[in-house]
Backbone as JSON Lines, residues from 0, in Angstrom:
{"i":0,"aa":"M","n":[7.73,16.41,-6.7],"ca":[6.46,17.01,-7.24],"c":[5.15,17.64,-6.4]}
{"i":1,"aa":"F","n":[4.4,18.48,-6.8],"ca":[3.61,18.53,-6.02],"c":[2.22,18.61,-6.84]}
{"i":2,"aa":"T","n":[1.61,17.54,-6.3],"ca":[0.11,17.27,-7.12],"c":[-1.0,18.07,-6.1]}
{"i":3,"aa":"G","n":[-1.87,18.51,-6.99],"ca":[-3.39,19.36,-6.3],"c":[-4.18,18.38,-6.89]}
{"i":4,"aa":"I","n":[-5.2,18.22,-5.52],"ca":[-6.55,17.43,-5.74],"c":[-7.51,18.27,-5.58]}
{"i":5,"aa":"V","n":[-8.32,18.99,-6.2],"ca":[-9.64,19.57,-6.42],"c":[-10.72,19.23,-7.04]}
{"i":6,"aa":"G","n":[-11.76,20.02,-6.6],"ca":[-13.05,19.7,-6.82],"c":[-14.14,20.18,-5.38]}
{"i":7,"aa":"R","n":[-15.24,19.99,-5.83],"ca":[-16.51,20.77,-4.72],"c":[-16.23,20.11,-3.38]}
{"i":8,"aa":"S","n":[-16.8,20.39,-2.68],"ca":[-17.0,19.73,-1.36],"c":[-17.61,18.73,-1.22]}
{"i":9,"aa":"G","n":[-17.3,17.55,-0.53],"ca":[-18.03,16.34,-0.65],"c":[-17.45,15.28,-1.84]}
{"i":10,"aa":"E","n":[-16.93,15.5,-2.92],"ca":[-16.59,15.01,-3.95],"c":[-15.3,13.92,-3.53]}
{"i":11,"aa":"G","n":[-14.4,13.56,-2.49],"ca":[-13.59,12.98,-1.83],"c":[-12.38,12.78,-2.15]}
{"i":12,"aa":"K","n":[-11.91,14.55,-1.65],"ca":[-10.81,14.72,-2.02],"c":[-9.9,14.37,-0.84]}
{"i":13,"aa":"T","n":[-10.84,14.55,0.83],"ca":[-10.0,14.54,2.01],"c":[-10.44,12.85,2.16]}
{"i":14,"aa":"T","n":[-10.75,12.39,1.37],"ca":[-11.0,10.87,1.32],"c":[-9.72,10.07,0.68]}
{"i":15,"aa":"I","n":[-9.54,10.88,-0.08],"ca":[-8.37,10.39,-0.2],"c":[-6.89,10.5,0.58]}
{"i":16,"aa":"I","n":[-6.63,11.88,0.96],"ca":[-5.97,11.48,2.43],"c":[-5.78,10.34,3.56]}
{"i":17,"aa":"N","n":[-7.51,10.27,3.85],"ca":[-7.04,9.28,4.81],"c":[-7.11,8.21,4.18]}
{"i":18,"aa":"L","n":[-7.23,7.78,3.35],"ca":[-7.08,6.39,2.53],"c":[-5.34,6.41,2.57]}
{"i":19,"aa":"L","n":[-4.71,7.38,1.91],"ca":[-3.35,6.97,2.22],"c":[-2.87,7.17,3.45]}
{"i":20,"aa":"L","n":[-3.39,7.76,4.89],"ca":[-2.78,8.0,6.44],"c":[-3.0,6.23,6.52]}
{"i":21,"aa":"R","n":[-3.75,5.43,5.75],"ca":[-4.97,4.51,6.31],"c":[-5.46,4.53,7.61]}
{"i":22,"aa":"L","n":[-5.87,5.32,7.49],"ca":[-7.38,5.86,8.85],"c":[-8.48,5.52,7.96]}
{"i":23,"aa":"W","n":[-8.57,4.95,6.99],"ca":[-9.76,4.34,6.3],"c":[-9.52,3.09,5.64]}
{"i":24,"aa":"D","n":[-10.03,1.88,5.48],"ca":[-9.44,0.94,4.5],"c":[-10.02,1.37,3.19]}
{"i":25,"aa":"V","n":[-9.47,0.51,2.43],"ca":[-9.74,0.81,1.07],"c":[-10.42,-0.4,0.71]}
{"i":26,"aa":"I","n":[-11.71,-0.12,-0.34],"ca":[-13.13,-1.32,-0.47],"c":[-12.96,-1.94,-1.5]}
{"i":27,"aa":"E","n":[-12.59,-1.0,-2.5],"ca":[-12.54,-1.34,-3.86],"c":[-11.16,-1.29,-4.45]}
{"i":28,"aa":"G","n":[-10.47,-1.66,-5.52],"ca":[-9.64,-1.44,-6.05],"c":[-8.3,-1.46,-4.92]}
{"i":29,"aa":"C","n":[-7.25,-0.46,-5.54],"ca":[-5.81,-0.5,-4.55],"c":[-5.17,0.58,-4.45]}
{"i":30,"aa":"I","n":[-4.29,1.26,-3.76],"ca":[-3.17,2.08,-3.78],"c":[-1.91,0.98,-3.38]}
{"i":31,"aa":"E","n":[-0.76,1.48,-4.31],"ca":[0.2,1.22,-4.21],"c":[1.54,2.44,-4.28]}
{"i":32,"aa":"I","n":[2.49,2.01,-3.14],"ca":[2.99,2.77,-2.65],"c":[4.97,1.97,-3.37]}
{"i":33,"aa":"D","n":[5.48,2.46,-4.07],"ca":[6.63,1.6,-4.47],"c":[6.37,0.4,-4.68]}
{"i":34,"aa":"G","n":[5.27,0.13,-5.46],"ca":[4.8,-1.16,-6.13],"c":[4.09,-2.02,-5.29]}
{"i":35,"aa":"V","n":[4.16,-1.55,-3.83],"ca":[3.58,-2.52,-3.01],"c":[2.26,-1.9,-2.03]}
{"i":36,"aa":"N","n":[1.06,-3.18,-2.28],"ca":[-0.19,-2.26,-1.92],"c":[-0.37,-2.04,-0.59]}
{"i":37,"aa":"L","n":[-0.74,-0.82,-0.41],"ca":[-0.99,-0.01,0.73],"c":[-1.59,-1.03,2.17]}
{"i":38,"aa":"K","n":[-2.26,-1.72,1.82],"ca":[-2.72,-3.16,2.63],"c":[-1.58,-3.56,2.99]}
{"i":39,"aa":"N","n":[-0.64,-3.92,2.51],"ca":[0.64,-4.69,3.14],"c":[1.49,-3.89,3.35]}
{"i":40,"aa":"Y","n":[1.37,-2.58,3.24],"ca":[2.74,-1.42,3.53],"c":[2.82,-1.34,5.19]}
{"i":41,"aa":"N","n":[4.12,-1.35,5.43],"ca":[4.41,-1.64,7.16],"c":[3.84,0.0,7.31]}
{"i":42,"aa":"I","n":[3.01,-0.42,8.14],"ca":[1.86,1.26,8.85],"c":[3.18,2.16,9.7]}
{"i":43,"aa":"E","n":[3.55,1.42,10.16],"ca":[5.17,2.07,11.25],"c":[5.61,3.14,9.97]}
{"i":44,"aa":"K","n":[6.82,2.26,9.03],"ca":[7.22,2.91,8.12],"c":[6.23,4.17,7.24]}
{"i":45,"aa":"L","n":[5.53,3.79,7.28],"ca":[4.37,4.3,6.84],"c":[4.03,6.01,7.08]}
{"i":46,"aa":"R","n":[3.58,5.67,8.5],"ca":[3.8,6.84,9.54],"c":[4.7,7.28,9.58]}
{"i":47,"aa":"D","n":[6.34,7.42,9.42],"ca":[7.11,8.07,9.55],"c":[7.85,8.73,8.36]}
{"i":48,"aa":"S","n":[7.15,8.4,7.07],"ca":[7.19,8.75,6.06],"c":[6.68,10.09,5.51]}
{"i":49,"aa":"I","n":[5.3,9.85,5.9],"ca":[3.97,11.09,5.58],"c":[3.61,11.77,6.95]}
{"i":50,"aa":"S","n":[4.05,13.34,6.29],"ca":[3.67,14.23,7.58],"c":[2.1,14.88,6.92]}
{"i":51,"aa":"V","n":[1.2,15.43,7.99],"ca":[-0.13,15.54,7.44],"c":[-0.1,17.13,8.23]}
{"i":52,"aa":"V","n":[-0.78,18.22,7.15],"ca":[-1.17,19.4,8.1],"c":[-2.69,19.41,7.34]}
{"i":53,"aa":"T","n":[-3.56,19.39,8.38],"ca":[-4.83,19.94,8.1],"c":[-5.51,21.17,8.26]}
{"i":54,"aa":"Q","n":[-6.96,21.62,8.44],"ca":[-7.25,23.36,8.1],"c":[-7.33,23.57,9.66]}
{"i":55,"aa":"D","n":[-7.11,22.31,10.25],"ca":[-7.32,22.63,12.2],"c":[-6.25,22.18,12.88]}
{"i":56,"aa":"V","n":[-5.11,23.04,12.98],"ca":[-3.88,22.48,13.56],"c":[-3.68,22.62,14.87]}
{"i":57,"aa":"F","n":[-3.36,21.66,15.95],"ca":[-3.54,21.33,17.01],"c":[-2.09,21.55,17.57]}
{"i":58,"aa":"L","n":[-1.62,22.92,18.41],"ca":[-0.26,22.75,19.13],"c":[-0.49,22.56,20.49]}
{"i":59,"aa":"L","n":[0.58,22.05,21.12],"ca":[0.57,21.6,22.11],"c":[0.67,23.28,23.39]}
{"i":60,"aa":"N","n":[-0.06,23.06,24.37],"ca":[0.33,24.3,25.45],"c":[1.66,24.59,25.69]}
{"i":61,"aa":"D","n":[2.8,24.46,25.24],"ca":[4.11,24.5,25.45],"c":[5.07,25.35,24.27]}
{"i":62,"aa":"T","n":[6.0,25.26,25.1],"ca":[7.15,26.13,23.94],"c":[6.81,25.83,22.35]}
{"i":63,"aa":"I","n":[7.16,26.85,21.64],"ca":[7.46,26.23,20.22],"c":[8.4,25.44,19.84]}
{"i":64,"aa":"K","n":[9.53,25.43,20.29],"ca":[10.59,24.21,20.13],"c":[9.66,23.36,20.57]}
{"i":65,"aa":"N","n":[8.85,22.77,21.56],"ca":[8.63,21.66,21.56],"c":[7.66,20.98,20.97]}
{"i":66,"aa":"N","n":[6.84,22.53,20.37],"ca":[5.93,21.86,19.43],"c":[6.36,21.35,18.16]}
{"i":67,"aa":"L","n":[7.91,21.73,17.69],"ca":[8.3,21.64,16.59],"c":[9.14,19.87,16.87]}
{"i":68,"aa":"T","n":[9.74,19.41,17.69],"ca":[10.35,18.41,17.9],"c":[9.21,17.74,18.59]}
{"i":69,"aa":"L","n":[8.27,17.9,18.72],"ca":[7.21,16.98,19.06],"c":[7.12,15.37,18.6]}
{"i":70,"aa":"L","n":[7.5,15.09,17.24],"ca":[7.49,14.44,16.45],"c":[8.93,13.77,15.73]}
{"i":71,"aa":"D","n":[10.03,14.34,16.34],"ca":[11.41,13.73,16.22],"c":[12.16,15.07,17.45]}
{"i":72,"aa":"K","n":[12.39,13.84,18.37],"ca":[13.4,14.75,19.26],"c":[14.6,14.93,19.43]}
{"i":73,"aa":"N","n":[15.13,14.49,18.08],"ca":[16.72,14.58,17.7],"c":[16.71,16.06,16.28]}
{"i":74,"aa":"I","n":[15.91,16.39,16.32],"ca":[16.01,17.34,15.46],"c":[16.92,18.86,16.17]}
{"i":75,"aa":"S","n":[18.26,19.41,15.18],"ca":[18.95,19.93,16.2],"c":[18.28,21.6,15.94]}
{"i":76,"aa":"M","n":[18.93,22.45,17.0],"ca":[18.33,23.84,16.76],"c":[18.88,24.46,15.41]}
{"i":77,"aa":"R","n":[19.85,24.14,14.57],"ca":[20.15,24.47,13.19],"c":[18.89,24.25,12.58]}
{"i":78,"aa":"E","n":[18.72,23.14,12.94],"ca":[17.71,22.29,11.68],"c":[16.57,23.37,11.54]}
{"i":79,"aa":"I","n":[15.86,23.66,13.02],"ca":[14.76,24.58,13.74],"c":[14.37,25.89,12.84]}
{"i":80,"aa":"E","n":[15.72,26.5,13.71],"ca":[16.14,27.87,12.77],"c":[15.95,27.62,11.12]}
{"i":81,"aa":"E","n":[16.34,26.62,10.19],"ca":[16.62,26.74,8.96],"c":[14.77,26.67,8.66]}
{"i":82,"aa":"I","n":[13.74,26.01,9.39],"ca":[12.71,25.65,8.82],"c":[12.13,26.92,8.91]}
{"i":83,"aa":"T","n":[11.91,27.9,10.09],"ca":[11.47,28.62,10.82],"c":[11.96,30.22,9.7]}
{"i":84,"aa":"K","n":[12.76,30.08,9.05],"ca":[13.01,30.91,8.19],"c":[12.53,30.84,6.83]}
{"i":85,"aa":"K","n":[12.63,29.32,6.51],"ca":[12.13,29.09,5.35],"c":[10.56,29.69,5.38]}
{"i":86,"aa":"L","n":[9.76,29.23,6.47],"ca":[8.54,29.63,6.68],"c":[8.21,31.15,7.56]}
{"i":87,"aa":"G","n":[8.75,31.73,7.86],"ca":[9.01,33.44,8.14],"c":[8.46,33.22,9.28]}
{"i":88,"aa":"L","n":[8.79,32.6,9.86],"ca":[8.46,32.38,11.68],"c":[10.15,32.94,12.3]}
{"i":89,"aa":"Y","n":[10.72,32.61,11.7],"ca":[11.9,33.12,12.62],"c":[12.4,34.47,13.31]}
{"i":90,"aa":"D","n":[11.69,35.45,12.34],"ca":[11.9,36.36,13.13],"c":[10.79,37.09,13.8]}
{"i":91,"aa":"F","n":[9.82,36.49,13.9],"ca":[8.5,36.64,14.97],"c":[9.31,35.86,15.99]}
{"i":92,"aa":"I","n":[9.67,34.48,15.89],"ca":[10.5,33.92,16.84],"c":[11.66,34.69,18.21]}
{"i":93,"aa":"Q","n":[12.33,35.16,17.14],"ca":[13.66,35.94,17.63],"c":[12.6,37.4,18.38]}
{"i":94,"aa":"N","n":[11.51,38.1,17.98],"ca":[11.2,39.0,18.68],"c":[10.47,38.74,19.63]}
{"i":95,"aa":"S","n":[10.1,37.31,19.97],"ca":[9.42,36.97,21.49],"c":[9.8,37.29,22.72]}
{"i":96,"aa":"P","n":[9.08,37.48,23.47],"ca":[10.16,37.17,25.03],"c":[11.41,36.43,25.2]}
{"i":97,"aa":"E","n":[10.95,34.91,25.09],"ca":[11.78,34.19,24.94],"c":[12.1,33.12,23.92]}
{"i":98,"aa":"G","n":[11.67,33.48,23.02],"ca":[12.7,32.95,21.98],"c":[11.68,31.83,21.63]}
{"i":99,"aa":"F","n":[12.52,30.66,21.11],"ca":[12.19,29.06,20.66],"c":[11.38,29.26,21.93]}
{"i":100,"aa":"E","n":[11.77,29.52,23.52],"ca":[11.16,28.88,24.34],"c":[9.44,29.45,24.73]}
{"i":101,"aa":"T","n":[9.29,30.23,24.1],"ca":[7.76,30.85,23.82],"c":[6.89,30.32,24.16]}
{"i":102,"aa":"I","n":[5.72,30.11,25.17],"ca":[4.89,29.71,25.53],"c":[3.97,29.78,24.33]}
{"i":103,"aa":"V","n":[3.19,28.77,24.0],"ca":[2.15,28.65,22.99],"c":[0.72,28.42,23.61]}
{"i":104,"aa":"G","n":[-0.09,29.52,23.41],"ca":[-1.62,28.82,24.34],"c":[-1.73,29.5,25.72]}
{"i":105,"aa":"D","n":[-2.47,29.27,26.12],"ca":[-3.03,30.0,27.18],"c":[-1.98,30.53,28.51]}
{"i":106,"aa":"N","n":[-1.12,30.07,28.7],"ca":[-0.17,30.82,29.26],"c":[0.89,31.23,29.2]}
{"i":107,"aa":"G","n":[0.68,31.74,27.49],"ca":[1.86,32.62,26.8],"c":[0.82,33.11,25.94]}
{"i":108,"aa":"I","n":[2.06,33.36,24.73],"ca":[1.6,34.47,23.44],"c":[0.44,33.82,22.86]}
{"i":109,"aa":"K","n":[-0.67,34.61,22.25],"ca":[-1.48,34.46,21.65],"c":[-0.99,34.62,19.77]}
{"i":110,"aa":"L","n":[-1.13,33.26,19.33],"ca":[-0.34,33.14,17.69],"c":[-1.59,33.92,17.0]}
{"i":111,"aa":"S","n":[-1.54,34.19,15.49],"ca":[-2.64,34.29,14.87],"c":[-3.07,33.02,14.32]}
{"i":112,"aa":"G","n":[-4.03,33.18,13.35],"ca":[-4.42,31.63,12.93],"c":[-3.23,31.32,11.91]}
{"i":113,"aa":"G","n":[-2.79,32.53,11.28],"ca":[-1.57,32.19,10.01],"c":[-0.2,31.32,10.76]}
{"i":114,"aa":"Q","n":[-0.02,32.16,11.61],"ca":[0.93,31.82,12.52],"c":[1.12,30.63,13.25]}
{"i":115,"aa":"K","n":[0.01,30.37,13.66],"ca":[-0.05,28.86,13.9],"c":[-0.21,27.47,13.19]}
{"i":116,"aa":"Q","n":[-0.92,28.08,11.52],"ca":[-0.71,27.09,10.53],"c":[0.53,27.08,10.1]}
{"i":117,"aa":"R","n":[1.46,28.08,10.26],"ca":[2.75,27.75,9.66],"c":[3.58,27.22,10.93]}
{"i":118,"aa":"V","n":[3.19,27.1,12.1],"ca":[4.07,26.17,13.31],"c":[3.44,25.01,12.91]}
{"i":119,"aa":"G","n":[2.47,24.65,12.68],"ca":[1.97,23.41,12.37],"c":[2.62,22.8,11.37]}
{"i":120,"aa":"L","n":[2.97,23.56,10.14],"ca":[3.69,23.02,8.97],"c":[5.05,23.04,9.31]}
{"i":121,"aa":"A","n":[5.83,23.83,9.86],"ca":[6.96,23.39,10.26],"c":[7.09,22.11,11.0]}
{"i":122,"aa":"R","n":[6.19,22.27,12.16],"ca":[6.45,20.61,12.64],"c":[6.34,19.49,11.71]}
{"i":123,"aa":"A","n":[5.48,19.64,10.86],"ca":[5.4,18.3,9.77],"c":[6.86,18.41,8.83]}
{"i":124,"aa":"L","n":[7.36,19.65,8.44],"ca":[8.64,19.94,7.96],"c":[9.69,19.33,8.64]}
{"i":125,"aa":"A","n":[9.34,19.12,10.01],"ca":[10.68,18.53,10.43],"c":[10.79,17.09,10.85]}
{"i":126,"aa":"M","n":[10.04,16.66,10.42],"ca":[9.54,15.3,10.31],"c":[10.63,14.79,9.31]}
{"i":127,"aa":"K","n":[10.99,15.57,7.99],"ca":[11.64,15.01,7.02],"c":[10.9,14.37,6.48]}
{"i":128,"aa":"P","n":[9.77,14.28,6.13],"ca":[8.68,12.94,5.28],"c":[9.18,13.0,3.55]}
{"i":129,"aa":"D","n":[9.09,12.0,3.39],"ca":[8.89,11.43,2.14],"c":[7.86,12.21,1.12]}
{"i":130,"aa":"V","n":[6.99,12.15,1.92],"ca":[5.39,13.28,1.33],"c":[4.66,13.86,2.47]}
{"i":131,"aa":"L","n":[4.1,15.62,1.79],"ca":[3.5,15.68,2.99],"c":[2.37,16.15,2.14]}
{"i":132,"aa":"L","n":[1.01,15.78,3.23],"ca":[-0.16,15.94,2.93],"c":[-0.86,17.46,3.59]}
{"i":133,"aa":"L","n":[-1.2,18.05,2.32],"ca":[-2.16,19.16,3.15],"c":[-3.48,19.04,3.22]}
{"i":134,"aa":"D","n":[-4.37,19.16,3.45],"ca":[-5.77,18.8,3.34],"c":[-6.2,20.18,3.53]}
{"i":135,"aa":"E","n":[-6.78,21.06,2.48],"ca":[-7.35,22.3,3.02],"c":[-6.68,22.95,4.09]}
{"i":136,"aa":"P","n":[-5.39,23.14,3.77],"ca":[-4.3,24.02,5.05],"c":[-4.96,25.55,5.65]}
{"i":137,"aa":"T","n":[-5.79,26.18,4.41],"ca":[-5.99,27.75,4.5],"c":[-7.83,27.85,4.88]}
{"i":138,"aa":"S","n":[-8.16,26.94,4.27],"ca":[-9.84,27.49,4.45],"c":[-10.3,27.81,5.72]}
{"i":139,"aa":"A","n":[-9.59,27.24,6.97],"ca":[-10.17,27.85,8.27],"c":[-9.84,29.33,8.58]}
{"i":140,"aa":"L","n":[-8.66,29.99,7.5],"ca":[-8.16,31.08,7.88],"c":[-9.25,32.28,7.58]}
{"i":141,"aa":"D","n":[-8.9,33.44,8.11],"ca":[-9.74,34.79,7.29],"c":[-8.73,35.08,6.24]}
{"i":142,"aa":"P","n":[-9.08,35.68,5.23],"ca":[-8.54,35.8,4.15],"c":[-7.03,36.68,4.04]}
{"i":143,"aa":"E","n":[-7.22,37.37,4.88],"ca":[-5.83,38.23,4.54],"c":[-4.66,37.26,5.68]}
{"i":144,"aa":"L","n":[-5.16,36.05,6.3],"ca":[-3.75,35.36,6.19],"c":[-3.44,34.18,5.99]}
{"i":145,"aa":"V","n":[-4.56,34.19,4.37],"ca":[-4.28,33.08,4.03],"c":[-3.0,32.95,2.82]}
{"i":146,"aa":"G","n":[-2.48,34.46,2.53],"ca":[-1.58,34.44,1.63],"c":[-0.18,34.13,2.24]}
{"i":147,"aa":"E","n":[0.11,34.12,3.77],"ca":[1.38,33.99,4.4],"c":[1.46,32.46,4.37]}
{"i":148,"aa":"V","n":[0.18,32.28,4.67],"ca":[0.35,30.39,4.49],"c":[1.13,29.91,3.39]}
{"i":149,"aa":"E","n":[0.14,30.63,2.51],"ca":[0.36,29.81,1.04],"c":[1.61,29.92,0.73]}
{"i":150,"aa":"K","n":[2.37,31.17,0.94],"ca":[3.64,31.36,0.62],"c":[4.45,30.58,1.43]}
{"i":151,"aa":"S","n":[4.32,30.49,2.51],"ca":[5.18,29.15,3.15],"c":[5.49,27.6,2.39]}
{"i":152,"aa":"I","n":[4.12,27.27,2.31],"ca":[3.43,26.33,1.46],"c":[4.55,26.17,-0.26]}
{"i":153,"aa":"A","n":[4.56,27.45,-0.66],"ca":[5.3,27.83,-1.9],"c":[6.67,27.61,-1.67]}
{"i":154,"aa":"N","n":[7.45,28.16,-0.61],"ca":[8.98,28.08,-0.57],"c":[9.05,26.71,0.02]}
{"i":155,"aa":"A","n":[8.1,25.85,0.86],"ca":[8.29,24.73,0.83],"c":[8.81,23.76,-0.34]}
{"i":156,"aa":"A","n":[8.01,24.13,-1.26],"ca":[7.82,23.15,-2.42],"c":[8.78,23.63,-3.45]}
{"i":157,"aa":"K","n":[9.27,24.57,-3.26],"ca":[10.99,25.4,-4.08],"c":[11.94,24.08,-3.85]}
{"i":158,"aa":"D","n":[11.82,23.75,-2.79],"ca":[13.13,23.28,-2.12],"c":[13.16,21.75,-2.17]}
{"i":159,"aa":"G","n":[11.93,21.32,-3.22],"ca":[11.76,19.84,-3.73],"c":[11.14,18.94,-2.6]}
{"i":160,"aa":"Q","n":[10.58,19.56,-1.71],"ca":[9.23,18.99,-1.01],"c":[7.95,18.1,-1.74]}
{"i":161,"aa":"T","n":[8.28,16.79,-1.76],"ca":[6.84,16.35,-2.36],"c":[5.62,16.58,-1.66]}
{"i":162,"aa":"M","n":[4.51,16.86,-1.99],"ca":[3.41,17.35,-1.54],"c":[2.16,16.85,-2.24]}
{"i":163,"aa":"I","n":[1.36,16.87,-1.65],"ca":[-0.25,16.5,-1.77],"c":[-1.26,17.68,-1.34]}
{"i":164,"aa":"L","n":[-1.52,18.28,-1.97],"ca":[-2.6,19.3,-1.75],"c":[-3.86,19.02,-2.17]}
{"i":165,"aa":"V","n":[-4.85,19.33,-0.81],"ca":[-6.09,19.36,-1.16],"c":[-6.62,21.06,-1.18]}
{"i":166,"aa":"S","n":[-7.16,21.67,-1.78],"ca":[-7.42,22.96,-1.97],"c":[-8.68,23.26,-2.89]}
{"i":167,"aa":"H","n":[-9.09,24.5,-2.47],"ca":[-10.48,25.1,-3.35],"c":[-9.95,26.12,-3.99]}
{"i":168,"aa":"D","n":[-8.67,26.65,-4.0],"ca":[-8.18,27.81,-4.11],"c":[-7.26,27.41,-5.3]}
{"i":169,"aa":"M","n":[-8.25,27.45,-6.42],"ca":[-7.88,27.28,-7.9],"c":[-6.53,27.57,-8.14]}
{"i":170,"aa":"N","n":[-6.51,29.04,-8.1],"ca":[-5.26,29.78,-8.31],"c":[-4.11,29.57,-8.17]}
{"i":171,"aa":"F","n":[-4.27,29.03,-6.6],"ca":[-2.87,28.58,-6.07],"c":[-2.26,27.66,-6.24]}
{"i":172,"aa":"V","n":[-3.21,26.25,-6.41],"ca":[-3.31,25.36,-6.76],"c":[-2.33,25.42,-8.39]}
{"i":173,"aa":"Y","n":[-3.03,26.53,-9.42],"ca":[-2.22,26.95,-10.7],"c":[-0.95,27.05,-10.35]}
{"i":174,"aa":"Q","n":[-0.91,27.84,-9.6],"ca":[0.45,28.9,-9.4],"c":[1.41,27.7,-9.24]}
{"i":175,"aa":"V","n":[1.09,26.54,-7.87],"ca":[2.75,25.77,-7.31],"c":[2.67,24.17,-7.94]}
{"i":176,"aa":"A","n":[0.94,23.97,-8.16],"ca":[0.94,22.79,-8.62],"c":[1.96,21.84,-9.73]}
{"i":177,"aa":"D","n":[2.47,20.56,-9.83],"ca":[2.94,20.21,-11.11],"c":[1.78,19.75,-11.69]}
{"i":178,"aa":"Y","n":[1.25,18.97,-10.7],"ca":[0.33,18.07,-11.69],"c":[-1.05,17.98,-10.99]}
{"i":179,"aa":"V","n":[-2.25,18.08,-11.63],"ca":[-3.81,18.45,-10.7],"c":[-4.59,17.04,-10.79]}
{"i":180,"aa":"L","n":[-5.33,16.92,-10.0],"ca":[-6.46,15.94,-9.89],"c":[-7.52,16.7,-9.76]}
{"i":181,"aa":"F","n":[-8.48,16.23,-10.81],"ca":[-10.21,17.16,-10.56],"c":[-11.18,15.79,-10.29]}
{"i":182,"aa":"L","n":[-11.55,15.98,-9.28],"ca":[-12.58,14.89,-8.49],"c":[-13.99,15.46,-8.97]}
{"i":183,"aa":"D","n":[-14.57,14.24,-8.94],"ca":[-16.32,14.66,-9.31],"c":[-16.91,13.63,-8.78]}
{"i":184,"aa":"K","n":[-17.57,13.43,-7.53],"ca":[-17.99,12.38,-7.46],"c":[-17.32,11.22,-7.13]}
{"i":185,"aa":"G","n":[-16.27,11.19,-6.53],"ca":[-15.59,10.31,-6.08],"c":[-14.74,9.72,-7.33]}
{"i":186,"aa":"H","n":[-14.85,10.64,-8.74],"ca":[-13.94,9.73,-9.87],"c":[-13.06,10.84,-10.08]}
{"i":187,"aa":"I","n":[-11.62,10.95,-10.37],"ca":[-10.99,11.43,-11.33],"c":[-11.39,11.81,-12.79]}
{"i":188,"aa":"I","n":[-12.4,13.06,-13.19],"ca":[-12.51,13.12,-14.73],"c":[-11.65,13.82,-15.26]}
{"i":189,"aa":"E","n":[-10.64,14.29,-14.81],"ca":[-9.67,15.15,-15.44],"c":[-8.28,15.44,-14.49]}
{"i":190,"aa":"S","n":[-7.36,15.14,-15.49],"ca":[-5.7,14.95,-14.64],"c":[-4.81,15.46,-15.97]}
{"i":191,"aa":"G","n":[-3.5,16.38,-15.23],"ca":[-2.79,16.65,-15.97],"c":[-2.44,18.08,-15.67]}
{"i":192,"aa":"T","n":[-1.26,18.85,-16.13],"ca":[-0.77,19.96,-15.53],"c":[-1.65,21.1,-15.07]}
{"i":193,"aa":"P","n":[-1.43,22.04,-14.49],"ca":[-2.12,23.16,-14.35],"c":[-2.31,23.84,-15.82]}
{"i":194,"aa":"E","n":[-1.46,23.94,-16.92],"ca":[-1.72,24.3,-18.17],"c":[-3.18,23.56,-18.8]}
{"i":195,"aa":"E","n":[-2.92,22.49,-18.59],"ca":[-3.67,21.48,-19.22],"c":[-4.95,21.98,-18.9]}
{"i":196,"aa":"L","n":[-4.87,21.26,-17.78],"ca":[-6.12,21.73,-16.86],"c":[-7.11,23.04,-17.15]}
{"i":197,"aa":"F","n":[-6.21,23.93,-16.81],"ca":[-6.78,25.59,-16.51],"c":[-7.14,26.45,-17.74]}
{"i":198,"aa":"K","n":[-6.24,25.8,-18.62],"ca":[-6.19,26.79,-19.64],"c":[-6.9,26.16,-21.12]}
{"i":199,"aa":"H","n":[-6.86,24.92,-20.82],"ca":[-7.78,23.97,-22.34],"c":[-9.12,23.27,-21.41]}
């Protein structure tokens, strides 16, 4: 299931992400996961089951492999290769001087904004999360880099990864989302399939 959350800036889209991650407490109402109030949900289990990618991806000044295994040391090289192939990173890594051992950051190669974001997305997927939260993952990118990241997200969605995407890009949401929430002043004023919201 791919859910898109759209609306103008300041309408509460990122607030929903922060509440789902329990970075903020729910003051009114409640959020339930599998029938369990989020306040009573095991926070370690929650953090293990959710990955998040934001507009500002923070990579270790370390190897690409260590960036991808940061949250799960047991991930195999075969799994890393599968993820990087899915996100269009594999050829880039293979053509780098040291392959997966290439250093990212000040001591090594310089990645473009789109490449950094795809490494961040690969790291999130490497956790095998139940849900992937995407908070404006392309908003800090130059326009020419947006397409490559959106293509990577769409490819991950085709594999059945459950995602919640916060985005201003209505066209992208229309193309990839199964369900869309439209926020205004913190309230859901419209919800439905992309066809229902954007065509009617």
